[in-house]
N, C-alpha and C positions, 0 to 999 in steps of 0.2 A: 090746627092753627098750627101742628108741628110739623103737617105735613108742609106746609109753607117756608117755614123755618129750615126744613131739612134741602129744599130746594135750592132756599140761598144760599145757604153754607155750601152745598154742593157747586152752584154756578160759580161763586166766590173760589173754589179749591181749584176749580176747571181752568176759571180765568188766569190763574196766577200763574198753573202749571201751562197754559198758553203764552204768555207773557214770560216764562221761562226759557222756551225755544227761540233761539236767536234765528234772526235770518239766515245767519255761516248755515247752522243745525239745520233749520227747516229745506234748507236748500241740497245740503248733504244727504237729506231723506228721501226728497224726491227725487233725485239721480239716481240712489241704491236702489228705489222701487223702479224705477224707468230700467235699471240694469237687469233687477230680478224677474219683470218683466218679458226681457228679450234672451233670455237662456232655452238653449235649446235642450229637448227633452235627452239627449247624452250627454248635456253638462256643457256643450262648448257655446260661447257665441261667436256671432258674425262669420267669420270664415273658419271650419274644420282644418283648413290646410297649414293654416298659420295657428301653433300652440301662444304663440303671444298674445296672440288677439282674444285669447282665452284668459291668460294668466294676468292680463292688464286691469280687467275687470273682479278679477279673485282678487287680487291687490288691492285694488279701490276698496272694494266690498270687506275686506280684512281691516280695513280705518276704520268704517264709516261707524262704528260705537252701538251698531245693531246688533244684540245678541239673540234674538229672536228666533225661533227655531225654523221658520223660513230661510235668514238669511245664513244659518248654519247651515241650513241642508244644500243653498243653491253652492254655497262656496265649498263643502263636500264633494258636491257633483262637477266643478268647475277641476278640483283639485287633482279626483280622478281622472276625469278626459284627458289635462295634461302630463301627468304620469304615464296616462298608456300612449302617450308619444314619444316616450324616451327610446332612443336606439342603441344598439350592442354600443357602438363606442361613447356611451353618455349623454351626447346630444337629446335635446327635446327639439324634432324636426319632423317633419314631413319629406321623404327625400320627391325631388322632383329631376327626373331623370333628363339627359339631353339640356339642360339648361346651363352647363356648366359650375354647377353649385350642387350645394345640400339641403334647399329651401329654407335660405336664410339660415343655417345651421346657429353662428354665433350668436346673431341678435336676439334669436328666438330662444335659443340656451339661457342668455344674460338674464331678458326678462322671464323666464318661468324660474328659473333658480331663485333670484328676489323674492316674487312672488310668492312660490311656496314656502319658502325661509320666513317669511312675515306672517303668512298664514298660520304657519305650524301646523299644517295639516298633512304634510309628507314625511315618510319615515328616512333617516339619516342616510342609508345605503344610497339610492338615488340622487340626490343633490350631492354626495361624495365623488360620484360617478360623472355629473355634471359638472363640477369643479376641474375633475380631471378633463373633460374636453373643453373646456375656456382655457386654462391654461395650457393644453396641446394647441388653440388656434391662435396664440400673441406670435405673430409673423418676431424671425430672428433675421439677421444678417446683419450689414452698416449701412443700409442707405436710409432715406429718409422716413420710409415704411415701418422699418425694425421697429420693435416694441409695442406696434398700435395692431386693433381688430380691425378685418372688415365684416361683410356683411355673412361670410361663407368661409368653411374652414379649408375646403377644398373650392376651389374656383380657376378658370381657367388664366387669370392675370394675377400679378402682384397688389394687391388693394387692402387698402386700411383710412378711415376715416374717424372723426374725433365724436361721432355720436357712437359706434358701433363701439370704440375704445371706451368709453365715460360709462356705458350700460357693462361690459364688461369689468372694468375696473370695480365698477359699484357691489356689483355681485361678489365679488371676489373678496373685499374688504370685509361686507356685509358678512359672509357665509365663513370667515375665517377660523370662527372659532369649533366650527364641525372639524376639523381635522385631529381636536384630540380625541375623536371617535373611530381616527382611523387605524385600525388595527394591521402591524405589521409595514413595511416600507415606507420610504420616506416620504414625508408630507408633501402636499403639493400647493405650490404657490406660483407668483409669476416672478416675471423680472423687472421690477419696480423701477429699479433706474433706467432700463430701457424704457419704460412706458412713460417715463417722465420725459424724456429726450423729447419721445414720439410728441406729445401732448407742447411741451417747448418750443419746438420746432413748428408748430401752427400757431404758435401766438407772436403777434407785432411786438416790435422790443422798442419802436421811434415813431414818432410822426402821430398824426390824429387818430391813428386807431392802434396807437401804442397800449397794451395790455388788451387787447381783443384779441380774437383766435378765430380762425379759418376753417371750415370742414375738412379739407386736408390739403396737400401742397400742388392739388395735379385737376382736381374737380370745382370747378367756381359756380358753387351756390350759393354763393352771396354778391357773384359778381366780382369784377377785377378792378385794381385799382393801378394809377402810374405815376411814380415816385417823381421828385425833380432830376435822377439821371435817367428818366426813361425806361426805367425796369419795370414789368406788369408784373403784378402779383396778385394774391386772391386778396379778396375784401373778408374783412372781419366782420361778425355779424353776431344779434345777441344769442340765440341759443345754443352756438357753439362757444360763446366766453363763458356763458355758466357752465357748459358740459365740460370747459378746461376748470373751474374750478372744483369741479364736484370729482372732477378724475385728481385734480392734486389732491383734497383732501383725503381721496380714498388711498392715494398712498403717504398720507398721514402728514402732511403738509397742514399747516392752518391761516388764520388770517390775519398772523404777523408776519409771515413770510414775504417777500418783496414781490416775488411771482403772482401770487395771488391778492396783497395790495396793489398790484398796476393794473390786476382785471377789473379790482371792486374800480377803480379809479374810472377805468374804460365806463362799467356799467352808472356810474353818477353821471357820466356826460351825456350819457345814450340811454337816461332812463326812461321807460315807456311801461306800459301795462295795456297801451291799445294797440301794440303792433311787437312783433320780432323786431326789434331792431335791425333794419338793413335787409330786411324780407320782408316788410308787409305785413299781409294776412297768412302769408305761406306760413305752414307750421307752428300757427299758432297757439294751439293746443300743447303740444309737445313743448314749447317755447315756457308754457304758465308751468307745465310741471318740472321742467330741468331748472326752471328757475327757484323753484319753492327749494327742490332736493338741494343744490348746488348752496343755497344763502341757510338752508338748514345745519348742514353738513359745515359750513364755515362757519356757524356760531353768530351769524351778523344779523342784529336785532332792525338795523336802519340803513340803507343806499343812499349815500347823503344827508338830504333832511327828508328823505322820504321812508315812512312806515309801509315796509312792502308788504306786509301782513294783510294792513289793514287796505292798504289801495288795491292791489292785486286781488283779493278775497270780493271787496264790492263790486270789482269789474267783474269777474264772473260769474257773481249772482244775475248781474243785469243782462248779460248774456244770456243765460236757462231759460228755455224753450219753455213753452207751456206743459207740454209731454213731460218733463222731467229730466230732457237730452240735452247735452248742445250737440252744436256740428260746425263746421267750418264750410262755407260758401267756396274755399277755393279748394277744391281736390288733392292737389302736390299732397305728396306723402301720406295720402289714404283716409285727410282730416274730412272729408264728405261723411265718412262713417261714424253716425252717432258713439255707437257703442264705444268706439277706439276715444272720440272727443270728447264723451262722459267721463271715462276712466280715469282720462288724463286730468280734466279738471276735476274730481272729485280727487284724486292722490292730491294735487294741488290745493283745496281749500282745506282736505285732512290735517295739512300741515300747516296751514295760516289759524291754527284753532289758538 
């Protein structure tokens, strides 16, 4: 009889425990398990030539809520691998001679800096060196590229875009407190006024796209539009509008600022979790990640009448594959890579909690 009662109690407790696991937490756990199964022996994920593709899973695992030894060891191995890619100039990247750049140094370094900082698994010294690299990568001058960031610090052409800029600004804002530990010399920072000017130049001021933002002022990532005067301009689209908001919040603006408010109004008019507005399914998982980080940074609970955390998490969970991964059938921006998309999806779900 005692055995029957004990089994019944155990079953009841187990049932309660299972009931306590929400679909969101179950999805995060399943996605984390997929990442763990796809880490290589040396700690890297996906492509050893791209440190950011190891930093993103590290970042996602750092927020998954699993403190098991398996996850801790996986994070340590990933952090060690990323730290091992740091160059003398402070950047995290693998040089690619003859490619006109330094292996996407700005992109890789900004992502790695944020991920290592949030993982709490990196010494201060390499992070301070990375801050120096990012700060030295900001374009100067007086053209429309000034204040922004491109993929590489060293490039054959002068170039900046809002995606790389948002990663750089976010990383520098996130890690600003590290400057307290810099011994001697001037503290490292960005020219935030120039950065804001770069972002504002890419934001539409009037018309149906008012408040939306474009990728840059030269590359038609989201297509082009012609105004009533016949002038062709680059079209605003979803991911870049959220990138603009994240950039503005990194520069210490908030949702009360008229520039941020105008972008939020664009989001309300173009709300979707089914696509990257203006781009369809191109860059969809990047869109989910940048959306959550922007709305979280701006402390926005609802976009119009939309409970964005509920709607977005429901959509992402529905897209999860049986093995726990996510992937985009459209490979633009490398999104056929399930490690990349799974990292983006987990980062988004973790901010939807």
